[in-house]
C-alpha positions in Angstrom: 43.5 51.6 9.9 41.4 52.2 13.0 41.1 49.3 15.4 37.8 47.4 15.2 35.5 47.5 18.2 36.5 45.0 20.9 39.3 43.6 18.7 41.5 43.1 21.8 38.8 41.0 23.4 38.3 39.0 20.3 42.0 38.4 19.9 42.1 37.0 23.5 39.0 34.8 22.7 40.6 33.5 19.6 43.9 32.7 21.4 42.0 30.8 24.1 40.0 28.8 21.5 43.0 27.8 19.5 44.9 26.7 22.5 42.0 24.5 23.6 41.3 23.2 20.1 44.6 22.5 18.3 42.9 20.0 16.0 40.7 22.8 14.4 42.2 24.2 11.2 39.2 25.8 9.6 36.4 28.1 10.6 33.1 29.4 9.2 31.9 33.0 9.3 28.1 33.1 9.5 25.5 35.9 9.3 21.7 35.6 9.2 19.6 36.9 6.3 16.1 38.3 6.1 14.7 34.7 5.9 16.6 33.7 9.0 19.1 31.5 7.1 22.9 31.7 7.5 25.2 32.7 4.7 29.0 32.9 4.9 32.3 31.3 4.0 34.8 28.8 5.3 38.4 30.0 5.9 41.7 28.6 7.2 41.9 29.2 10.9 44.9 31.6 10.5 42.5 34.3 9.0 40.7 34.6 12.3 43.1 37.2 13.9 43.0 39.5 10.8 39.2 39.4 10.7 39.0 40.2 14.4 41.3 43.2 13.8 40.1 44.5 10.4 36.7 43.0 9.9 35.6 41.4 6.6 33.2 42.0 3.7 30.3 40.2 2.1 27.9 41.4 -0.6 25.1 43.4 1.1 22.6 41.6 -1.2 23.2 38.4 0.8 20.8 39.7 3.4 17.9 40.0 1.0 18.1 36.8 -1.0 15.1 34.5 -1.2 14.6 31.3 0.9 16.4 29.4 -1.9 19.3 31.9 -1.9 18.2 33.6 -5.1 17.9 37.2 -6.2 14.3 38.5 -6.2 12.9 40.7 -8.9 12.2 44.4 -8.1 14.4 44.7 -4.9 17.3 46.6 -6.5 19.9 45.2 -4.2 22.3 42.8 -6.0 20.6 43.5 -9.3 20.7 47.3 -10.1 23.2 48.5 -7.6 26.4 46.8 -8.8 26.3 44.4 -5.8 28.5 46.3 -3.4 30.0 44.9 -0.2 28.9 45.6 3.3 31.5 45.5 6.1 31.1 43.1 8.9 32.6 42.7 12.4 32.9 39.4 14.2 30.5 38.9 17.1 32.4 38.6 20.4 31.7 35.4 22.4 30.3 33.6 19.4 33.4 31.6 18.4 32.6 27.9 19.0 33.5 24.4 17.8 31.2 22.0 16.0 31.8 18.3 15.2 29.0 17.3 12.8 31.2 17.5 9.7 33.9 15.3 8.3 36.2 16.8 10.9 36.0 19.4 13.7 35.7 23.0 12.7 35.0 26.4 14.3 32.2 28.9 13.6 31.8 32.5 14.5 29.0 35.0 13.8 29.4 38.3 11.9 27.2 41.4 11.9 27.2 44.9 10.4 25.7 46.2 13.6 28.9 47.9 14.8 30.1 48.9 11.4 30.3 52.6 10.4 27.4 52.1 8.0 25.4 49.1 9.2 23.0 47.4 6.8 19.6 48.8 7.8 17.9 45.6 6.6 20.1 43.2 8.6 17.7 41.4 10.9 20.1 41.5 13.8 20.4 45.3 13.4 16.6 45.6 13.4 16.4 43.8 16.7 19.3 45.8 18.1 17.5 49.0 17.4 14.4 47.9 19.3 16.5 46.7 22.3 18.1 50.2 22.2 14.7 51.8 22.4 14.0 49.9 25.6 17.5 50.7 27.0 16.8 54.4 26.4 14.0 54.1 29.0 16.2 52.0 31.3 14.2 48.9 30.6 15.8 45.6 29.6 14.0 42.6 28.2 14.5 39.1 29.6 13.6 36.6 26.9 13.4 32.8 26.3 12.7 31.0 23.1 10.9 27.6 22.7 11.3 25.9 19.4 9.4 22.9 17.9 10.8 20.8 15.1 10.1 17.6 13.2 12.4 14.7 12.5 11.6 12.8 9.3 13.2 9.9 7.5 16.3 11.0 5.6 14.8 10.0 2.3 11.5 11.2 0.8 9.0 8.8 -0.9 8.7 8.3 -4.6 6.4 11.3 -4.9 8.8 13.6 -3.1 6.8 13.6 0.1 8.1 13.4 3.7 8.1 10.1 5.5 7.5 9.8 9.2 10.8 9.0 11.0 11.3 5.5 12.3 12.0 4.9 15.9 15.8 4.1 16.1 15.2 1.3 18.7 12.0 -0.4 17.5 12.1 0.3 13.8 8.5 1.4 13.8 7.2 4.7 12.7 7.2 7.3 15.5 3.9 8.0 17.2 2.3 11.3 18.2 2.2 10.6 22.0 2.7 14.0 23.6 5.2 14.2 26.6 6.1 10.6 26.2 9.2 9.6 28.2 9.6 6.6 25.9 9.8 8.6 22.8 12.5 10.8 24.2 14.4 7.7 25.4 14.1 6.0 22.0 15.4 9.0 20.2 18.1 9.7 22.8 21.1 9.3 20.5 20.1 12.1 18.2 18.6 14.3 21.0 21.8 13.8 23.2 24.0 14.7 20.2 21.9 17.9 19.6 22.3 18.9 23.3 26.0 18.1 23.2 26.5 20.2 20.1 24.5 23.1 21.7 26.7 22.9 24.8 29.8 23.2 22.6 28.4 26.4 21.3 27.5 27.6 24.8 23.8 27.4 24.0 22.0 26.5 27.3 19.2 24.2 26.6 16.4 23.5 29.1 13.4 21.2 29.0 13.1 18.5 26.2 9.7 17.1 25.3 8.0 15.0 22.7 5.2 17.0 21.0 1.8 16.4 19.3 3.1 15.3 15.9 4.9 12.0 15.0 8.6 12.8 15.0 7.9 16.2 16.6 10.0 17.4 19.5 10.8 20.6 21.4 13.9 21.8 23.2 13.7 24.9 25.2 16.3 27.6 26.0 16.9 29.3 29.3 16.0 32.9 29.9 18.5 35.4 28.6 19.3 39.0 29.5 21.2 39.4 26.2 18.4 39.5 23.6 20.7 39.5 20.6 22.5 36.5 22.0 19.2 34.7 22.6 18.2 35.2 18.9 21.8 34.2 17.8 21.4 31.0 19.8 18.0 30.2 18.3 19.4 30.5 14.7 22.4 28.5 15.6 20.1 25.9 17.2 18.1 25.5 14.0 21.3 24.9 12.1 22.6 22.5 14.7 19.4 20.3 14.7 19.5 20.1 10.9 23.2 19.1 10.8 23.1 16.6 13.7 20.0 15.0 12.2 21.8 14.4 9.0 24.4 12.4 10.8 21.7 10.1 12.1 20.1 9.6 8.7 17.2 11.9 9.5 15.8 15.1 8.0 15.0 17.9 10.5 12.4 20.5 9.6 11.3 23.8 11.1 8.6 24.3 8.5 5.5 25.7 10.1 3.1 23.0 8.9 5.0 20.0 7.4 2.0 17.6 7.8 -1.6 18.7 7.2 -3.0 16.2 9.6 -0.6 16.9 12.5 0.5 19.7 14.7 2.5 22.6 13.3 5.9 23.9 14.6 5.8 26.9 16.8 8.3 29.5 17.9 7.1 30.6 21.4 8.7 33.5 23.1 8.6 34.3 26.9 9.3 38.0 27.7 9.6 40.0 30.9 11.1 43.4 31.5 13.5 44.5 34.2 14.7 48.0 35.2 18.3 49.1 35.7 18.2 47.6 39.2 17.1 44.2 38.0 13.5 44.6 39.2 10.7 43.0 37.1 8.6 45.9 36.1 5.7 43.6 35.1 5.3 42.6 38.8 3.3 44.5 41.4 3.9 42.2 44.4 1.9 39.1 43.9 -0.2 40.8 41.1 0.6 41.7 37.5 1.6 45.4 37.1 -0.5 47.5 34.7 2.5 47.7 32.5 2.1 44.0 31.7 -1.5 44.6 30.7 -0.5 47.5 28.5 2.2 45.4 26.9 -0.4 42.7 26.1 -2.7 45.5 24.8 0.1 46.5 22.3 0.5 42.9 21.2 -3.2 42.5 20.6 -3.6 45.8 18.7 -0.6 45.1 16.4 -1.2 41.4 16.0 -2.7 41.7 12.5 0.3 43.8 11.4 2.8 41.5 13.0 1.5 38.4 11.3 3.6 38.8 8.2 6.7 38.6 10.3 5.5 35.9 12.7 4.3 33.9 9.7 6.5 34.9 6.8 5.9 32.1 4.3 3.0 30.7 2.3 3.1 27.5 4.3 3.1 29.5 7.6 -0.7 30.0 7.4 -1.5 26.3 7.1 -0.6 26.2 10.8 -3.5 28.5 11.9 -6.4 26.0 11.8 -7.4 26.1 15.4 -8.3 22.9 17.3 -5.8 20.6 18.9 -2.7 22.2 17.4 -3.1 25.1 19.8 -1.8 27.5 17.1 -3.5 30.8 17.9 -6.2 32.0 15.5 -7.6 35.0 17.4 -6.6 38.3 19.1 -6.9 37.0 22.6 -4.9 36.7 25.8 -5.4 34.8 29.0 -3.9 33.2 32.1 -2.6 29.6 31.7 -4.5 29.2 28.4 -2.6 27.6 25.5 -5.2 28.4 22.9 -4.9 32.2 23.1 -2.3 34.3 21.3 -0.7 35.8 24.4 -0.5 33.7 27.5 0.4 34.8 31.0 2.0 31.7 32.7 1.9 31.0 36.4 4.0 33.7 38.1 5.7 31.9 41.0 7.7 34.4 43.1 6.4 37.4 41.1 8.0 36.2 37.9 5.4 37.9 35.7 5.9 37.5 31.9 4.0 37.1 28.7 4.3 34.3 26.2 3.8 35.0 22.5 2.5 31.8 21.0 1.7 33.1 17.5 5.0 32.8 15.5 5.9 29.7 13.6 9.2 27.9 13.8 9.9 29.2 10.2 9.9 32.8 11.4 13.2 34.7 11.6 14.0 34.8 15.3 15.6 38.3 15.2 12.5 39.8 13.4 10.0 37.8 15.4 11.4 39.1 18.6 11.9 42.6 17.3 8.3 43.0 16.3 7.1 41.4 19.5 9.1 43.8 21.6 8.1 46.7 19.4 4.4 45.9 19.9 4.9 45.7 23.7 6.7 49.0 23.8 3.9 50.6 21.7 1.3 49.2 24.2 3.2 50.4 27.3 3.8 53.9 25.8 0.2 54.3 24.7 -1.2 52.6 27.9 -3.3 50.2 25.8 -5.8 48.0 27.7 -6.1 44.4 26.6 -9.7 43.8 27.7 -10.8 40.8 29.6 -8.7 37.6 29.8 -10.1 34.7 27.8 -10.8 31.7 30.0 -12.3 29.2 27.6 -10.5 27.4 24.8 -10.4 29.4 21.5 -11.0 27.4 18.3 -12.5 29.5 15.5 -10.5 32.3 13.8 -11.2 36.0 14.1 -12.8 37.4 11.0 -10.4 40.4 10.8 -7.2 38.5 11.5 -5.2 38.1 8.3 -4.6 34.4 7.7 -2.9 34.6 4.4 0.5 36.2 3.5 -0.9 38.9 1.1 -3.5 40.1 3.6 -0.9 40.0 6.4 1.5 42.1 4.4 -1.3 44.7 3.7 -1.9 44.9 7.5 1.8 45.4 8.2 2.0 48.3 5.7 -0.9 50.0 7.4 0.2 49.9 11.0 1.7 53.2 12.3 2.5 51.7 15.7 5.0 49.2 14.4 6.3 51.4 11.6 7.1 54.1 14.2 9.5 51.7 16.0 10.8 49.4 13.2 11.0 52.3 10.7 9.1 53.0 7.5 12.1 52.1 5.3 12.5 48.6 6.8 8.8 47.8 6.9 8.3 48.8 3.3 11.3 46.8 2.2 10.3 43.7 4.2 6.9 43.7 2.7 8.2 44.0 -0.8 10.7 41.2 -0.1 8.0 38.8 1.1 5.7 39.8 -1.8 8.4 39.2 -4.3 9.2 35.8 -2.9 5.5 34.8 -2.8 5.2 35.7 -6.5 8.3 33.6 -7.3 6.9 30.7 -5.3 3.5 30.8 -7.0 5.0 31.0 -10.5 4.9 27.2 -10.8 2.5 24.5 -11.9 2.5 21.3 -9.9 1.2 17.9 -10.7 -1.9 18.4 -8.6 -3.0 21.3 -10.8 -2.9 19.1 -13.9 -4.7 16.3 -12.0 -7.6 18.6 -11.1 -7.9 20.9 -14.2 -6.3 19.3 -17.2 
């Protein structure tokens, strides 16, 4: 049997980990599906070496299950194909310890990216292909994610609705005071545990802030030259927050709009580009290079088509209401303007970059980044101009911006710019997947329907 790629490096990584963690006797293998959720299995620690050497297998259909982990009608995979396996390799440098369970365990990521026949619908593979398209031009994205989330009471109310989390120190319901030092201090036990768990997984966290909603917080990540690793960390972070919150009797949520009368959860992405010598190609001295403007032009042109990936669920579109939530509702860009879709932050020392403020926290980080980079590459290649920067606050939505999932999917199917980079096969399948899940979601009658129409 041929040796797997980088199996020697993985073997050394495993040996170091086991020497440093003799109390760990189990590990989990994790891979991210189309919805951005992890699937996998738990194994005895002794299986690690053989997986590093030989790889392992999971059903390929695991990538294309619904949000609930169920098969979707009309997608073929897992239903009409006999449910065959796909072959995975472990991801180097992803082996880490976590302590949120009943005892310490290890986890490691797996991917088909390096397999002989990678799964073309694996989100990590889609992002890898876009990064490779940049590398072919000797351009390399530098990226950073910012992720908002809510903490709720661990128990829902009698009607199944979420309850605002109580302040652990005062016992009162949390407030919506933005950038409150007191709120961070009062929730320091859960926040500190999240940061410690991230550190154990080598996830470098940055600024921590309280946000606009009661129980809403944000933890940023540092800029990363390894785009795949940055997306890996974002998925791992979401899992970490959920699991650590459970230990504190809380429910963590990355749903885009968990409360109608409070701010939604965003997934903001900061992106710059460097060349092979490490120079920021968006910088022209103390000014922005035309390439940055062209990249923004690509983002603006493809924004309607990208909406179905940046806002992949029915709930996602509740976030786009304008006003104080700052969720973008228009095809706009601007300098230091948090109400536009694509913001150019202050560029101290020539650090020119663009921030995509459109995606919700429920978006798949791999796909959200992939479509963002694809749009930027399209704009640079076509030399698209973004028009004038927007200086005033933007509130009302654009009439031609799709603000429902069905209209967004139609826009995705119709955009040649994104299809040319992401591939027609993936775009068609993604749209069918989200349409099938939407149909399954809507095949339900709730109590409100009877209250109104009975």
